[in-house]
N, C-alpha and C positions, 0 to 999 in steps of 0.2 A: 482443090489445090494439092499437089503432091508434097510430102515432107522430104527433108534432106535424107532421112534414113531410108525412105522408100526409094528415092532416087539412087542412093548408094547401093541398094540391093540390085536394082535393075542394071546399074552401071557395072557392077561386079559380074553379073551373069553375062552381060554383053562382052566385057573384056575377056572372059574365060570361054567365050564362044558356046555358051549354053543356050543355043537357039533352035534346037530341034528336040522332039520327044526322046530320041535315042541319047542325046547329050545332056539330058535333064539331070539335076542334082538334088539331093535330099536336104532337109532342113539342117541336119548335122554337118553335111558337107558345106553348106552355105555358111554355117556358123564358123567353120574352120577358115574359110576364105576371108570372112569379115573380121576375124580375131586380130589380124595384123593391121587393121585400119583403125581410124578414130571412131568408127561406127559399130564396134562390136556390141552385141546385145545378148540378152538371155534367150533361151530357147522359146519361152512363152511369148516374149516380146517379138521375136522374129516370126513366130507363127501368126501373131496378130497382124503384122505388116504383110506377110505373105498372103493371108486370107483376104485382106483389103485389096492387094494388087490383083489377086485372082478375080475378085468381085468386079473390079474395074476393067478387067480384060487385058492387063499389062503382063500377066503371067498366065501360063497354061500348065496343066498337069501332063507330065511326061510318062514314060514307061515305068511301071513299078519294078522295084527290085525286092522280091519276096513280098513282105507286107509294107515296105517302106514307100511312101509317096515321094515322087520326085517332080521338080518344077523346072521350067525353062521360060525365057523371055519371049513373049509373043511378038508378032509383027507390029501390033499396036504399041507395045512396050518399046520396041526399037524406034518406032516413029516418035514417040513422046520424048525419048532420051535424046534423039537427034535434035528435036526442037529446043529442049532445055539447054543442051550443051553447044548448040550451034554446029553440031557435027563432030565435036572434039570430045572423046571419052577420056576422063581423068579419074584418078583414085579419090 
């Protein structure tokens, strides 16, 4: 079962159209997006959730920017978010 924080990460990536390797975002970029929501979290906590989402296939690694890993929502992630929200993406 997915947690609300995991769902908020996927929802934010989907809302910001982070759906391809080129449009991928770093952990720090994702922290910036989440800071204005009720789901802001520390870098270590966010990394833990991102690693879990990667393991479950909901996120994919995108193109690196120098040494920085970047992530985007996978097709499987888009599908699960559609199922969770009934097709409506909210903050």
